[in-house]
N, C-alpha and C positions, 0 to 999 in steps of 0.2 A: 665398543666405545673407543674413541681415539684418545690420543695423549692430552689434548687440550681439555676434553671432558673429564678425564681422570684427575688432572690438576685442579679443575674447578670443584669437582666433588670432594677432593681431598682438602682443599683450602676452605671450602664451605662458602665461597663467594659466588655472587651471581655474575654470569658472563657480562661483558661490556655491551651496553646497549648501542645499537647502530643509530648513528645520527643521520636519520632519513633526509632531513632538510639539507644538510651539508652534502650528502652523497647526491641529491637531486641537483643542486647547483653545479656540482662537479660534472655530472652527466650532461646537464644542459650546456655547459661550456664546451665540453668535448664534442657535442653534437654541432654546435655552431662553428667551432674551429674546423671540423671536417667539412661542414657545408661551405665555409668560406674557402677552404682549400680546393674543393672540387670546383666552385664557381671560378676561382682565380685560374685553375688549369684550363677550364672551358673558355674563359675569356682570352688567355694567351693563345691557345690553339685557334680560337676563332679569329683573333686579329691577325695571326700569322697566315691563316687560310685566305682571309679577305685581302691581306696585302699581296699575296701571291696572285690572287685573281685580278687585282687592280693592276699590277705589273704586266700581267699576261694581256690585259685589255689594252693598256697603252702600247705594248709591243705589236700586238696582232691587229687590233681593230682600228686604232688611231694612226698607225704607221709611224709612230715617233721613234726616235733613236733610243738606244739603250741608256745613254746619258740623260736625255730629257725625261725618260720614264723613271730613271732612278731618282731625278729631282723631285718629281711629283708624288712618288711612293710614300716617303715619310710624312708629307702633309696629309695625304689621304688616310694614312694609317693613324695619325693622331686624331683626326676627326672621327674615324670609326671607333677608336678607343674611347674618346670622350662621350660619344653617343652611347656605346655599350655600357660604360661606367654609370651614366645617368639612368639608363634602363634598369641596370642591376640594382642601383640604390633605390629606385622607385619600387622595384619588386621587393626588396628587403623591407622597406617601410610598410608596404601594403600587405606582405605575406609573413615575413620573418618576425616582425614585432607583434602582430596579433597572435601568431603561433606561440611566441615566447610567453605572452600573457596567459594563454590558456595552459601552458606547462606549469607556470608559476601557481596559477589558481588551483591546478590539480593537486599540487603538493600541499597546499592549504586545506583542500578537501581531505586529503589523506591524514592530516592532523586533526580532523574533526571539525573544521571550520566550514559548515554548510551554508553560511551567509555569504560567501564569496560569489562575485559575479564578474563576468568579463564583458568588455565592450564588443558590440557586433560591428566590426569594421573589416575592411579588406575586400578581396574578391568574394563572389558568391560562395565558393566551397568553404572558405575560412569563416565567413559570416554564418554558414550553416553549421559548421563545427561549434562555433561560440554559442549559437542559439541552442543547440542540442546539449552543450555543457551546462548552460544556465537552467534549462529544463531539468536536467539530471540532478543538479545541486538543489534546486527547489524541491523536488520530489524527495530527495534524501532528507532535507530539513523537515519536511512534513512527516515522513516516516519515523524520524528519530523523536520528533515531539509526540507523535502518537504512541511510540514505545514508552517514553517516559511517563505520559498520562496513563497508559495501560498499567504500568508497574505501580504507579501511585494508587490507581483505582483498585487494583487487586489487593494491594496491602491494606487499603481501607476496609474493603469488603471482608477480608479475612480477620482483620483485627477485631471487629465487633462481636462475632460468635465466640472467638477465642477469649476475649476479655470476660464475656459472660461465663463461659465454662470455667475459667480460672477463678473468677470471683465466687461462684457457686461452690466449687470444690474447696476453696480455701475457707469459706463459711461453714461447710460441713465439717471439716477437719478442726476448726476452732470452736465448733459447738454454736456458732451464731444461727445456723439453720438446722431444723430437726432432720434427722436422717430417715426420711420417709419417702414413700413412692412419688409424691408430688414434686418433690425437689429433684429426684432422679429423672422424673419425666421431663422437667424443664431442661435439664442437661442434655437428655437424650434429643429433645427437639433442636437444640442448638447444634449438636453434632450432626443431625440429619440435614439441617440448613447448610452446615459446613461441607458436608458430603455432596449435597446438590450443587453448591457453588463450584467445587472442584470438578465435578462431572460436567457442568455447563461449560466451564473453561476449556476442558479437554474437548468437548464436542465442538465448541467455537473454533478452537485452534485447528482441529482436523478439517472442519468444513472450510475454513478460509484457505487452508494450504492445499485443498483438493485431495486430501488423503483419507477422507472419511468413507468407509466401506458401505456400499448400499446393496441390500438384499432385495432386488426388484422382483416383482411377481405381478400377474394379473389381478387387479383389485377393483372391487365395487366402491367407488369413492363415496357414493350416497350412503351406503351402509356403513361406511367408516364414519361419516358425520353423524349418523344416528347413534352409533356406539359412543362417541364422545358426548353427545347430549345426554345419553342415559347415564354416563359416568358422572355428570355435574348436576343431575336433577335434584338430588337431595340438597346439595349446597345452594343451588339456585333457589329452591323452594324456601330455604331458611331466610334467604335474603329477599324474598318475595319478588323474584326476577323470572320472567317467562323465557323459556328456551324453545326454539323451534327450528325445523329443518324444511327447507323447500328444495325438492329435486324432482325432475321428471322421471316417469316410470321407465322409459327406454334410454336411460343415460348409458353411453358407452363406457366400458371398463377402461382403465388406464394401467400401464405397467409402471408401478412405483414401489418404493420401500414403504410398506403399510406402517411399520413401527415408526419411521421417521416422520411421515406426513401426519400420522396420529399425534406425534409429539408437537408438530406445527399447530394443528387444531387445538390441542390442549393449551398451548401457550396463548393463542388468540383468545380462546373462550375465557380463560383464566384472567387475562388482562381486561377483557370486557366486563367481567363480573366485578372486578375491583372498582371500575369507574362507572358502573350503572347503578343508580339508586333504586330504592324500593319502588314497586310498581312498574319498573322499566322492563325492557325486553331485549333479547339478543336473538338474532336470526342468522342461520347458516343457509346460504343458497348455493346450489351446485347446478351449473348449466353447461351445456356443450357449446363451445365457441365455434371457431371455424373447424375445418377438417383435421387440424393438427393439435388442438388443445382443449382442455377442460377448465372452466373458470370456477373458482370457489371464492365466496364473498361472505365475510363475517361483519354484520352490522349490529351496533348496539345504540341504544337511546340514552347514553350516558351524557357526561358533562362535556365531552369533546375536548379538543386541544386548539391552543393558539397556533398561529403560523410558525412561530419560533419553536414551539415544541414539536410541531409536525415535521419540521426540517431535521430535527434531531431524533426523531422517533426510532431510527434504526442504528443510532450511535451506541457503542458499547458503554454499559454502566450509566446510560442516561435514564433517570427516573422522574416521573412526574411528581408534583407536590403531594399526591395522594397514594403514590405507589409504595408498596411494602416489599417488593421483590429485589432482585440483584441488579435489574437493569440489563439483563442478558437475554430475556425471553424473546423479544422481537428481532435482535441481531442474529440469534440462533435460528429462529424460524425462517428468516429471510435467506440465510446461508444454506439451510436445508433445501428450500425451494430452488435456489440457484443451482445446487448440486444436482438437482433432477432436471435441469435445463429450463426451468420456468422463471417467472418474474413475480415480484411482490410489490404492491403499491399501497399507500395510505392516503385517505381523504378524511377531513374532519373539519368541524365547525363548532365553535364554542356554543354550548347550549343545545346542539342538534345531534350529538352523538359522533361516532367515529366508524369508519368502514375500512377494513383491511381486506384486500382482495389479492389473490395469487392465481397464476395459471400453471398448468401441468401439461406437458406434451403427452399425447396419446401413445 
């Protein structure tokens, strides 16, 4: 630890904050001063060299005397200097000023202003730089808004079960609720929901960052679909919804993480059951696509989705009007399929049900 840090710790004061904006202006001024000095030196040496060439031309090519050549050299030199100054001024206006705008805008982005944009002017390389900068700031703004929305959604989803748990416990302690198994079961259900939400958030974060470990093995995807249907048979029967699986006998096996793909099918079937009324049906079909993939399709005869709901079907925490989940099922399922190198799509029509299909490479 150096002396400055020791003095800061001893005084209990925070170190002085760097003024990034002031430092940026100072650095920009130093940059343009150095650039101007380099351009000036180049201009001086260029004019001197051109003047020497002009004098040599008058002496050797035109056969003029030294006195006559000396009389013409200042005039030609001034003309060359004027032309060079105009060229440099034009270059500064078309290159230096747009580049300065980009530097100033970059400082504003560093301060958290993602709404800043720069004009696309100047030569093609500078216009390309401005275009790339505007694209970067636009994406940064979108990501920042998504981050804020995510934090708000997470806080909202966590608040509900925590509020119920807190209210139940306070009621038990105050004697408002009887201390029996039914009250404890309700608290346990809320803690289980909270645990599932936290685990869903963890799975979503890992899958989106590409850090989700996959334990791949050769798997019979048709048998996996039958296992999922058997797991939901009792619940579907209670809701009077028919579950079925269509798969050819000679379906090729795929190398996948069976646990994760089962999680995908569980999410899709669970969502379908929530939106399928009594006497409805849910069908899982598994077919071989081309030589490189297997197609899985989950179709229900439920209420369907509007185009607006369909566009947001894979958004985090987006829930339909009849949904009772956390709004993470479809985003997690899609990310798990993407982690396997596949794709997931959704098609729906109001009153005609919804179809979620995904592909898995063999």
